[in-house]
C-alpha positions as CSV (number, residue, x, y, z in Angstrom):
1,M,9.3,-84.7,-37.0
2,I,9.0,-80.6,-36.6
3,K,6.4,-79.5,-34.8
4,I,4.4,-76.3,-35.0
5,I,3.1,-74.6,-32.2
6,E,1.0,-71.3,-32.5
7,K,1.7,-68.8,-30.5
8,P,-0.2,-65.3,-30.2
9,W,2.9,-63.5,-30.8
10,G,3.8,-66.2,-34.2
11,Y,4.9,-69.5,-34.0
12,E,7.5,-71.8,-32.9
13,E,9.0,-74.7,-34.4
14,I,10.4,-77.6,-32.6
15,W,12.6,-79.5,-34.7
16,A,14.6,-81.6,-32.3
17,Q,13.7,-83.3,-28.9
18,T,15.5,-85.6,-27.2
19,E,16.1,-86.4,-23.7
20,R,18.8,-84.1,-22.9
21,Y,18.0,-81.1,-25.4
22,V,15.4,-79.2,-27.7
23,G,15.9,-76.9,-30.7
24,K,13.2,-74.5,-32.0
25,I,12.9,-72.0,-34.4
26,L,11.0,-69.2,-33.2
27,H,9.0,-66.7,-35.6
28,I,8.1,-63.3,-33.7
29,N,5.7,-61.3,-35.9
30,A,6.4,-57.6,-36.0
31,G,5.1,-55.4,-33.3
32,K,5.1,-58.5,-31.1
33,R,6.9,-59.8,-27.8
34,L,7.2,-62.5,-25.5
35,S,6.2,-62.2,-22.0
36,L,8.7,-60.6,-19.6
37,Q,9.8,-64.2,-17.9
38,F,12.4,-66.3,-16.4
39,H,13.1,-70.1,-15.9
40,E,14.0,-71.8,-12.6
41,K,16.0,-74.9,-14.6
42,K,15.5,-74.3,-18.0
43,E,18.8,-73.0,-19.7
44,E,18.9,-71.6,-23.2
45,T,20.8,-69.9,-26.2
46,I,19.5,-68.2,-29.0
47,R,21.1,-67.1,-32.3
48,V,19.2,-64.2,-34.5
49,L,18.9,-65.8,-37.9
50,S,16.9,-62.6,-39.2
51,G,15.6,-59.5,-38.3
52,N,16.5,-57.1,-35.5
53,L,16.1,-58.4,-32.0
54,T,15.4,-56.2,-28.9
55,L,16.1,-58.3,-25.9
56,V,14.8,-56.9,-22.2
57,H,17.3,-58.9,-19.7
58,G,18.5,-58.7,-16.1
59,A,18.6,-60.5,-12.8
60,D,16.3,-58.1,-11.3
61,A,13.1,-56.9,-12.7
62,S,13.2,-53.3,-11.4
63,R,16.9,-52.9,-13.3
64,L,16.2,-54.2,-16.7
65,Q,18.8,-53.6,-19.7
66,V,17.6,-53.3,-23.2
67,S,19.9,-54.9,-25.9
68,H,19.6,-54.9,-29.9
69,M,20.9,-57.9,-31.6
70,T,20.9,-58.5,-35.4
71,T,21.6,-61.6,-37.5
72,G,24.1,-63.8,-36.2
73,E,24.0,-62.3,-32.6
74,V,24.2,-64.6,-29.6
75,F,22.7,-64.6,-26.5
76,H,22.9,-67.1,-23.2
77,V,19.7,-67.4,-20.7
78,K,21.0,-68.9,-17.5
79,P,18.1,-70.1,-15.1
80,G,16.6,-67.1,-13.1
81,L,17.6,-64.5,-15.9
82,I,14.5,-62.4,-16.4
83,H,14.3,-61.9,-20.1
84,R,12.0,-61.0,-23.0
85,F,12.4,-61.1,-26.8
86,C,10.7,-58.4,-28.9
87,A,10.2,-57.6,-32.6
88,D,9.8,-54.0,-32.5
89,S,10.7,-52.8,-36.2
90,G,9.6,-56.2,-38.0
91,D,9.6,-59.8,-38.1
92,V,12.1,-61.6,-36.1
93,V,13.4,-65.5,-36.4
94,L,15.6,-67.0,-33.8
95,V,16.9,-70.4,-33.2
96,E,16.6,-71.7,-29.6
97,V,18.7,-74.8,-28.1
98,S,18.0,-75.7,-24.6
99,T,17.7,-77.9,-22.0
100,T,14.4,-80.1,-21.7
101,E,12.3,-78.4,-19.3
102,I,10.2,-76.2,-22.1
103,D,7.2,-76.0,-19.7
104,D,9.5,-74.2,-17.0
105,V,7.9,-70.5,-17.8
106,I,7.3,-68.0,-14.7
107,R,5.5,-65.3,-16.2
108,L,5.8,-61.7,-14.7
109,E,4.1,-59.6,-17.5
110,D,2.4,-60.7,-20.7
111,D,0.6,-58.7,-23.2
112,F,-1.5,-61.8,-23.9
113,L,-2.5,-62.5,-20.4
114,R,-1.4,-65.9,-20.0
115,K,-0.5,-67.1,-16.7
């Protein structure tokens, strides 16, 4: 059963959830971005399905890199990697496959003041 979760930046669809993995589709609205965050245990891989994703990432918050991803491109997020997904120039849709620790989010910055 697909589960839709509204987010201040758009919404996510959880399309697979087992004891070993989770599959999501993230819909990021134009001009919005997810929090600058990292995970202690969760590991994930994303693939851009549509749009142009701006990816902020790095091991150290004071030296983050900015990458631009288009349809079909893939990025792997290991535990501890600081990252943020941004839809700067239009809506972005991406698929995320991860380990099951979906609440393992440590936010460093958030446009919506979430903790």
